[in-house]
VOGU-3710 file (C-alpha; in Angstrom, 3 decimals, decimal comma):
1> mrtrrrslav> -18,683/-21,548/-32,842  -21,690/-20,121/-31,045  -23,720/-18,331/-33,706  -22,465/-19,992/-36,875  -20,704/-23,310/-37,183  -18,454/-22,966/-40,189  -15,669/-25,048/-41,610  -12,134/-23,804/-41,063  -11,672/-24,328/-44,776  -14,017/-21,435/-45,646
11> afaaastllv> -13,199/-17,721/-45,330  -15,960/-15,154/-44,802  -16,028/-11,387/-45,246  -16,618/-9,087/-42,253  -19,489/-6,637/-42,328  -19,897/-3,807/-39,807  -17,758/-0,670/-39,419  -19,107/0,585/-36,087  -17,022/0,587/-32,935  -18,905/-1,661/-30,532
21> ptsalagpgp> -17,455/-2,695/-27,165  -17,795/-6,360/-26,331  -18,345/-8,275/-23,133  -17,743/-11,793/-21,941  -21,050/-13,618/-22,008  -21,775/-16,450/-20,439  -1,272/-37,549/-36,634  1,581/-37,877/-38,024  3,517/-34,633/-37,817  2,483/-31,100/-38,728
31> saapqagpdr> 0,505/-30,018/-41,754  0,675/-26,647/-43,487  -2,858/-25,526/-42,683  -5,918/-26,417/-40,620  -8,374/-28,797/-42,219  -12,105/-29,357/-42,008  -13,203/-32,219/-39,800  -11,358/-33,060/-36,570  -10,005/-30,210/-34,490  -6,699/-28,756/-35,655
41> hcvgrsaevg> -4,262/-26,855/-33,466  -2,226/-24,223/-35,249  0,755/-22,125/-34,231  1,976/-18,797/-35,594  4,404/-16,043/-34,674  3,219/-12,480/-34,211  5,286/-9,476/-35,307  6,319/-6,341/-33,493  3,766/-3,624/-34,172  4,651/-1,711/-37,315
51> kradntrvtc> 6,698/-4,523/-38,815  5,449/-6,682/-41,639  3,719/-9,852/-40,512  2,649/-11,208/-43,903  5,400/-13,835/-43,927  4,178/-15,486/-40,760  4,488/-19,236/-41,098  1,557/-21,156/-39,664  1,920/-24,835/-38,825  -0,974/-27,005/-37,702
61> ydsfrkaiha> -0,996/-30,201/-35,686  -3,425/-33,011/-34,946  -3,102/-32,529/-31,190  -3,036/-29,587/-28,815  -0,042/-31,068/-26,991  2,041/-31,066/-30,177  1,025/-27,485/-30,917  2,093/-26,260/-27,483  5,381/-28,144/-27,774  6,046/-26,181/-30,973
71> asggliadap> 4,744/-22,847/-29,681  6,895/-23,038/-26,542  10,068/-23,771/-28,467  10,039/-27,331/-27,185  9,971/-26,382/-23,494  6,480/-27,710/-22,754  6,221/-31,248/-24,050  3,436/-32,553/-21,810  0,629/-30,019/-22,145  -2,907/-31,321/-21,625
81> esakaaatda> -4,239/-33,242/-24,605  -7,483/-31,293/-24,274  -7,271/-27,644/-25,318  -10,482/-26,953/-23,439  -9,083/-28,444/-20,230  -5,879/-26,431/-20,663  -7,814/-23,171/-20,454  -8,719/-23,846/-16,824  -5,616/-25,815/-15,822  -3,804/-23,667/-13,248
91> kftarvngla> -0,559/-25,652/-13,460  -0,452/-25,401/-17,245  -1,178/-21,663/-17,080  1,650/-21,180/-14,591  4,059/-23,079/-16,829  3,145/-21,024/-19,882  3,420/-17,777/-17,938  6,732/-18,977/-16,556  8,339/-19,173/-19,994  9,046/-15,419/-19,997
101> aakkragsag> 10,528/-15,427/-16,503  12,676/-18,449/-17,288  13,969/-16,825/-20,461  14,818/-13,623/-18,630  16,770/-15,546/-15,995  18,620/-17,605/-18,594  19,625/-14,596/-20,709  21,159/-15,585/-24,034  21,102/-19,227/-22,954  17,316/-19,073/-23,078
111> aaaqiihsie> 17,161/-17,715/-26,592  15,293/-20,770/-27,867  12,343/-20,118/-25,565  9,201/-18,821/-27,239  6,624/-16,843/-25,295  2,954/-17,724/-25,824  0,746/-14,624/-25,943  -2,704/-16,102/-26,486  -4,573/-19,212/-27,525  -7,571/-18,446/-29,735
121> yvhhnhggst> -10,497/-20,886/-29,875  -13,129/-21,371/-32,574  -15,920/-22,165/-30,101  -17,095/-20,386/-26,985  -15,964/-21,742/-23,612  -12,554/-22,549/-25,120  -13,729/-25,341/-27,369  -12,773/-26,654/-30,774  -9,715/-25,941/-32,882  -7,084/-23,520/-31,608
131> ftwwndwacd> -4,576/-21,002/-32,869  -1,635/-20,292/-30,531  0,287/-17,040/-31,032  3,848/-16,582/-29,784  6,809/-14,241/-30,001  10,296/-14,061/-28,516  9,189/-11,700/-25,749  6,366/-11,167/-23,301  4,073/-8,150/-23,312  5,283/-5,210/-21,205
141> repdndfwhp> 2,120/-4,113/-19,356  2,292/-0,688/-21,012  -0,794/0,790/-22,731  0,817/0,763/-26,198  0,580/-2,230/-28,528  3,567/-4,576/-28,547  2,755/-7,217/-31,173  0,273/-7,726/-33,984  -0,895/-9,712/-36,942  -2,622/-7,126/-39,141
151> niaekhpqwd> -4,466/-9,369/-41,597  -4,790/-13,094/-41,107  -7,107/-13,298/-44,126  -4,262/-12,402/-46,488  -2,143/-15,523/-46,063  -4,276/-17,754/-43,849  -7,902/-17,178/-44,915  -9,057/-20,425/-43,323  -8,567/-18,659/-39,965  -10,391/-15,458/-40,881
161> nqissfktya> -13,613/-14,824/-38,932  -13,285/-17,891/-36,733  -12,636/-16,852/-33,126  -15,236/-17,195/-30,351  -13,113/-17,312/-27,162  -9,505/-16,905/-26,094  -7,004/-17,364/-23,279  -4,168/-14,877/-22,670  -0,724/-15,409/-21,164  2,561/-13,590/-20,424
171> dcevnhyehp> 0,891/-10,402/-19,149  -0,745/-9,885/-22,540  -4,093/-8,386/-23,419  -5,385/-9,049/-26,915  -7,463/-6,760/-29,124  -9,460/-8,377/-31,939  -10,366/-6,280/-34,997  -12,969/-7,002/-37,628  -10,918/-5,613/-40,531  -7,193/-5,236/-41,278
181> nwggvrtghq> -5,230/-2,199/-40,140  -7,374/-1,351/-37,124  -10,635/-1,381/-39,094  -14,231/-2,077/-38,136  -15,572/-3,418/-34,864  -13,039/-4,276/-32,166  -13,090/-5,783/-28,714  -10,618/-3,461/-27,030  -7,723/-4,970/-25,107  -8,885/-7,875/-22,974
191> ttqsyigdam> -7,536/-10,791/-21,012  -9,079/-14,280/-21,115  -12,701/-14,478/-22,256  -14,885/-17,586/-22,506  -16,968/-15,765/-25,133  -15,710/-12,909/-27,253  -19,170/-11,321/-27,366  -21,858/-11,001/-30,016  -20,284/-7,954/-31,677  -17,089/-9,832/-32,589
201> ndrstefewa> -18,044/-13,508/-32,592  -16,582/-15,145/-35,734  -15,348/-11,780/-37,022  -11,653/-11,452/-36,072  -9,193/-10,580/-38,854  -6,524/-8,550/-37,064  -4,952/-9,327/-33,683  -2,903/-7,055/-31,422  -1,269/-7,772/-28,074  -0,266/-5,245/-25,428
//
């Protein structure tokens, strides 16, 4: 992380309540939660806005490739080993974005496909541990919010106040909030950013995708 390097095992409280726009400045199977030490790559499902998301199961892996295999419903088994490299890999981006189109073409036969909405990174420039969010459907390009996770601190506090950069997919824009239920500072809906900005660096608790 850019301003504070903190362990993923520690949760921090958010502070400000002002609305401040941000800018982009410069092993062996899954475990139940990210751990301090080597990078961990976690996967979770978002919920449709307005529906409860507190039962979201988060699974973490010792490699980015394994995480993407899980997040894509098993359809991408050979993602880059480097999460940082994946952020600028045009072929990988096209494959992730293609999951929604492939599912639409397959109809019910493609029901197993999972659509990746964003990959969140703990360091700027898409470095460090990652959290990949997915749902059954892509975003719809409308101005309303489609999916959310209203309070990651409630069930997964090790991921509270950790995000410094992110990569979006499937026509999604993501809005990061400092507090649950649309509270505090927020980024506004954005596509890929190599730095979330000083106002929201290491302060994300709620996520919404539109």
